[in-house]
C-alpha positions as CSV (number, residue, x, y, z in Angstrom):
1,M,89.3,87.9,90.1
2,N,90.3,91.7,91.9
3,Q,88.0,94.5,89.5
4,T,89.3,98.4,89.8
5,L,87.1,100.7,89.9
6,G,87.8,101.5,86.0
7,D,87.2,97.5,85.3
8,I,83.4,98.5,87.5
9,L,82.4,101.7,85.5
10,N,84.1,100.8,82.1
11,P,81.5,98.3,80.8
12,Y,78.8,100.6,81.6
13,G,80.0,103.8,79.7
14,I,82.0,105.6,82.3
15,S,84.6,107.4,80.1
16,H,88.4,107.0,82.3
17,Q,88.1,110.8,83.3
18,K,85.5,110.7,84.9
19,I,86.6,107.7,86.8
20,S,89.7,109.3,87.2
21,R,88.0,112.7,88.7
22,L,85.9,110.5,90.8
23,A,88.7,108.1,92.2
24,E,89.9,111.8,93.6
25,S,86.3,112.8,95.1
26,A,86.7,109.4,97.6
27,K,90.5,110.1,98.6
28,G,89.6,111.6,101.7
29,V,86.1,109.4,102.3
30,F,86.6,106.0,101.1
31,S,89.5,105.5,98.4
32,V,88.6,102.8,95.5
33,R,92.5,101.7,95.9
34,N,90.4,100.0,99.5
35,L,87.6,97.8,97.3
36,Q,88.1,94.4,98.6
37,V,87.0,90.9,96.7
38,G,83.6,89.1,98.1
39,K,82.2,93.0,99.3
40,K,78.9,93.9,98.3
41,C,78.5,96.6,95.5
42,S,75.4,97.8,93.0
43,I,75.3,99.8,90.1
44,V,72.9,103.2,90.4
45,R,70.6,104.5,87.4
46,D,68.5,107.0,86.4
47,N,64.5,106.1,86.8
48,Q,64.0,108.4,83.5
49,N,66.5,107.0,81.1
50,G,68.8,104.2,82.4
51,E,71.9,106.4,82.4
52,V,74.1,105.3,85.1
53,I,74.2,108.1,87.7
54,G,76.5,106.3,91.0
55,F,78.5,103.0,92.3
56,V,77.3,101.8,95.8
57,Y,79.7,99.5,97.9
58,E,79.7,98.0,101.5
59,P,82.8,97.9,103.6
60,S,80.7,96.1,106.0
61,P,77.2,95.7,107.3
62,Y,77.1,98.7,109.2
63,R,78.0,101.3,106.1
64,Y,78.2,102.1,102.4
65,V,80.1,104.5,100.2
66,K,78.1,106.2,97.5
67,Y,80.2,107.1,94.7
68,H,77.7,109.8,92.3
69,L,78.7,110.4,88.3
70,A,75.9,112.4,87.9
71,D,76.2,116.2,87.3
72,S,78.3,116.4,90.4
73,I,81.1,113.8,90.9
74,F,81.7,113.6,94.8
75,T,82.0,110.2,97.2
76,E,79.9,109.9,100.9
77,M,79.6,107.4,103.0
78,Q,76.9,106.6,104.6
79,E,76.1,104.8,108.4
80,R,73.1,101.9,108.8
81,L,70.9,102.5,111.5
82,Y,71.0,99.2,113.7
83,E,69.0,97.9,116.7
84,T,70.8,96.0,119.3
85,C,69.2,93.6,121.2
86,V,70.6,91.5,124.4
87,E,70.4,87.5,123.7
88,E,71.3,84.7,125.9
89,A,73.6,81.2,124.7
90,K,74.8,78.3,126.0
91,G,76.6,75.0,125.8
92,V,78.4,72.0,126.7
93,I,81.9,71.4,126.1
94,V,82.5,68.3,123.9
95,S,86.3,68.8,122.7
96,S,87.5,72.3,123.8
97,L,84.9,75.9,123.6
98,W,86.2,76.9,120.1
99,V,84.4,73.4,118.5
100,S,81.4,73.7,121.3
101,M,80.7,77.4,120.4
102,Q,81.1,77.0,116.6
103,E,78.5,73.5,116.6
104,E,76.2,75.8,118.2
105,G,76.0,78.4,115.8
106,Y,78.4,81.2,117.2
107,K,79.9,83.9,115.5
108,H,83.9,83.9,116.1
109,A,83.4,87.2,117.0
110,L,81.6,86.0,120.5
111,I,83.9,83.0,121.1
112,V,86.7,85.4,121.4
113,E,84.4,87.6,123.6
114,M,83.9,84.4,125.4
115,E,87.8,83.9,126.1
116,N,88.4,87.9,126.6
117,A,85.7,87.7,129.5
118,L,86.9,84.8,131.2
119,A,90.7,84.2,130.2
120,W,92.6,85.4,133.2
121,S,90.8,82.3,135.6
122,I,90.3,78.9,133.1
123,D,93.2,77.4,131.5
124,F,90.6,76.5,127.9
125,H,93.6,74.2,127.6
126,H,92.3,71.9,130.6
127,I,88.9,71.9,130.4
128,L,86.9,69.0,130.0
129,K,84.4,67.6,127.8
130,G,81.1,68.5,130.5
131,D,82.3,71.5,131.3
132,A,79.3,74.2,130.5
133,Y,79.0,77.7,129.6
134,K,76.2,80.4,129.3
135,L,76.6,83.8,128.1
136,V,74.3,87.3,127.8
137,F,75.4,89.4,125.2
138,E,74.3,91.9,122.6
139,R,73.6,91.2,119.0
140,Q,72.7,94.1,116.6
141,Y,70.3,93.7,113.6
142,I,70.0,96.1,110.4
143,D,66.3,95.4,108.8
144,G,65.6,92.2,111.3
145,E,68.8,90.5,109.9
146,P,71.3,90.1,112.2
147,V,74.9,92.0,111.1
148,G,77.4,91.1,114.3
149,I,78.1,90.8,118.2
150,G,78.2,93.9,120.1
151,R,79.6,93.7,124.0
152,L,79.4,90.3,126.0
153,L,77.4,91.4,128.8
154,G,78.0,88.6,131.0
155,A,79.5,85.0,131.1
156,Y,79.3,82.0,133.2
157,F,81.7,78.6,132.8
158,K,81.3,75.7,135.3
159,N,85.0,74.4,134.8
160,Y,85.2,70.8,137.1
161,E,83.3,71.7,140.3
162,N,84.5,75.4,139.9
163,E,81.7,78.0,138.9
164,Y,82.8,81.3,137.4
165,Y,81.2,84.7,136.6
166,S,82.2,87.9,134.5
167,I,80.6,90.5,134.5
168,Y,81.0,94.0,132.1
169,F,81.9,96.8,133.7
170,K,82.3,100.4,132.4
171,N,82.9,103.6,134.6
172,P,85.6,106.3,134.2
173,S,88.5,104.4,135.2
174,Y,88.1,100.9,133.8
175,E,85.9,99.4,131.2
176,G,86.4,95.5,131.3
177,Y,85.2,92.3,133.0
178,Y,84.6,91.7,137.0
179,D,84.2,88.8,139.2
180,E,81.8,88.7,141.7
181,E,83.4,90.6,144.5
182,G,84.2,93.4,142.1
183,R,88.1,92.0,141.1
184,P,89.0,92.7,137.7
185,M,89.1,89.9,135.4
186,K,91.6,90.6,133.7
187,K,95.1,89.4,135.6
188,A,98.9,90.4,135.0
189,F,99.4,87.9,132.8
190,L,97.3,85.8,130.0
191,K,97.1,82.0,130.8
192,A,98.9,81.0,127.2
193,P,100.0,83.4,124.1
194,V,97.8,81.6,121.2
195,R,94.4,81.4,121.7
196,Y,92.8,78.1,119.7
197,S,95.6,75.5,120.7
198,R,96.6,72.5,122.8
199,I,99.6,71.5,125.2
200,S,101.7,69.7,123.4
201,S,104.4,69.3,125.9
202,R,104.6,71.0,129.7
203,Y,107.6,72.1,131.3
204,N,110.0,68.8,132.6
205,P,113.6,69.5,133.5
206,R,114.0,65.9,132.3
207,R,112.2,65.4,128.8
208,F,113.5,63.2,125.9
209,H,114.3,65.1,123.2
210,P,112.0,64.4,120.1
211,I,115.2,65.8,117.7
212,L,118.6,65.5,119.6
213,K,117.7,61.7,120.9
214,R,118.6,62.3,124.4
215,T,117.0,63.4,127.9
216,K,117.3,67.5,127.9
217,A,115.3,69.7,130.3
218,H,112.7,71.2,128.5
219,F,112.0,75.1,130.6
220,G,108.8,75.9,128.7
221,T,105.5,75.2,127.6
222,D,104.5,73.9,124.3
223,Y,101.4,75.2,122.9
224,A,100.7,73.4,119.3
225,A,99.1,75.1,116.8
226,S,98.9,75.8,113.1
227,C,101.9,77.6,111.5
228,G,100.4,80.9,110.9
229,T,98.6,81.1,113.8
230,P,99.2,84.9,115.8
231,I,101.0,84.8,119.0
232,M,100.0,86.7,121.4
233,A,102.5,89.0,124.2
234,V,101.0,87.5,127.5
235,A,101.8,91.1,129.4
236,D,102.8,94.6,129.0
237,G,106.6,94.6,128.5
238,L,109.9,95.8,126.8
239,I,111.2,93.8,124.0
240,E,114.6,93.1,124.9
241,K,115.7,90.6,121.8
242,A,114.1,89.8,118.8
243,G,116.2,87.2,116.3
244,Y,117.3,83.4,115.3
245,T,119.4,81.0,117.0
246,G,119.5,77.0,115.6
247,G,117.9,76.0,118.6
248,N,115.0,78.7,119.4
249,G,114.5,79.3,116.0
250,N,112.9,83.4,115.3
251,Y,112.3,83.7,118.9
252,I,111.5,87.3,120.7
253,K,112.2,88.1,124.6
254,I,110.1,89.9,127.1
255,R,110.8,92.0,130.3
256,H,107.9,93.4,132.2
257,D,109.1,94.7,135.2
258,R,112.1,93.6,137.2
259,M,111.1,90.4,138.0
260,Y,109.3,88.6,135.6
261,Q,110.3,88.2,131.5
262,T,109.1,86.0,128.7
263,Q,110.0,84.2,125.5
264,Y,108.3,82.6,122.8
265,L,110.2,80.3,120.6
266,H,110.5,78.4,116.6
267,M,108.2,81.6,115.2
268,T,107.5,81.2,111.4
269,R,108.3,85.4,111.4
270,F,107.7,88.3,113.7
271,A,105.1,90.9,113.1
272,T,105.9,94.1,112.1
273,G,107.7,96.2,113.9
274,M,109.0,93.7,116.5
275,R,112.4,94.5,117.2
276,S,114.3,95.4,120.7
277,G,113.7,98.3,122.2
278,V,110.1,97.9,121.1
279,H,107.2,97.9,124.2
280,V,104.6,96.2,123.5
281,K,100.9,95.3,125.4
282,Q,99.2,92.5,126.5
283,G,97.2,90.8,123.6
284,Q,99.3,92.4,120.8
285,V,100.6,90.2,118.6
286,I,104.2,90.0,118.2
287,G,104.6,87.1,115.5
288,Y,102.9,84.2,114.2
289,V,103.3,80.3,115.0
290,G,105.8,78.5,113.1
291,K,108.7,75.2,113.4
292,T,112.1,77.2,112.9
293,G,114.5,75.5,114.7
294,L,114.7,72.2,116.7
295,A,111.1,72.2,116.4
296,T,109.3,68.7,114.9
297,G,105.8,70.5,113.8
298,C,104.5,74.1,113.9
299,H,104.1,75.1,117.8
300,V,105.5,78.4,120.0
301,C,107.6,77.3,123.1
302,F,106.5,79.5,125.6
303,R,109.4,80.4,128.1
304,F,108.7,81.9,131.8
305,W,111.2,83.6,134.0
306,K,111.0,84.6,137.4
307,N,113.8,86.8,138.8
308,G,115.9,85.2,136.4
309,K,115.3,81.5,136.8
310,Q,113.1,79.8,134.5
311,V,109.7,78.8,136.0
312,D,106.7,76.7,135.3
313,H,103.8,79.6,134.9
314,L,101.4,77.0,135.2
315,R,102.6,76.7,138.5
316,E,103.2,80.6,139.2
317,K,101.2,82.4,141.5
318,L,101.0,85.8,139.3
319,P,100.3,89.2,140.9
320,P,96.9,89.9,140.9
321,P,95.9,93.5,139.2
322,D,94.6,96.9,140.7
323,P,91.0,96.2,142.4
324,M,87.9,98.4,141.8
325,P,87.8,101.9,143.3
326,E,85.8,101.5,146.3
327,E,83.2,104.6,145.3
328,A,82.5,102.5,142.1
329,L,81.7,99.4,143.3
330,P,77.6,100.2,145.0
331,I,77.0,100.5,141.4
332,F,79.0,97.5,140.0
333,L,76.6,95.2,142.7
334,K,74.0,96.1,141.3
335,I,74.3,95.0,137.8
336,R,76.3,92.4,139.1
337,D,73.0,91.1,140.6
338,Q,70.8,91.6,138.2
339,M,73.6,90.0,135.0
340,K,74.1,87.0,137.8
341,T,70.5,86.3,138.3
342,Q,70.0,86.5,134.1
343,L,72.9,84.5,134.1
344,D,71.5,81.9,137.2
345,N,67.7,82.0,135.1
346,I,69.5,80.7,131.7
347,P,68.6,76.8,131.6
348,D,71.3,74.6,132.6
349,P,73.1,73.4,129.5
350,I,72.7,69.1,128.8
351,L,75.5,67.4,126.9
352,I,73.3,64.7,125.0
């Protein structure tokens, strides 16, 4: 049940006037309107007489807010010191990367970083049982307790018979992941517009339509996911159309450059601010999976145009990213060798 600051402090004899003054003092620090259900909080009492002299609220493990109620009424934010440790992880795919890493006990934040590091090279919708991964990452601790994930420093993935390495590197020009040759892992286009999904129908010029009950070309790729799953722009671009038709349902079409356009169909709704003329960035949420229009279930139909013609994006050789500056290569290669050695020294995971 939602509680206001007054609901919390009134039972301790704190007057409405004091609470109002405290709320005013908090506006520039951490507004009492931002208190959320489920967060840790505590009452502070005077050691001498037990009088309530403050209230502490923890918006995250890394910081806490002190609302002072003694002689002077004021609010302050305190940051906690945390320790960063470098740790390793590994696993074998049984059904999906998401399921495998969850079963190994790895947190959501680490799974997301793993996908971020390799999403432009690995099609996570076509990984196989027995594919394996290894990771080197930062975990943060406060008072000996793990509180969060820092950077993913290196990742290895074996898909089919192919091996992929992704190395985190930061320089004045770029911060992100590079392959063994110093080429950015981040490509011009994401492999898919949704995470944690599966391909339910591929590009097929002669598909039998499940609703119309006749052969009708399907010039897109359907990604099945739960209704409400965020849909991302696969590349930077300009929204040409955000609208509705009886077949497409709620859809967005984006122009990326003179050659490429993409379209996202059957959304349950658009993300805030999505309309014609708006610029979007790669990975930005533009809407949410639904089943509007001619759709039998929750999915996004993703369509890809090249020079005005719809093509199968899974078969396209898309443009490469800009290479790393030559002057940065020597430093990168040193970091790469160290990280690759550490990843290779992690024992190979075994499917039990």
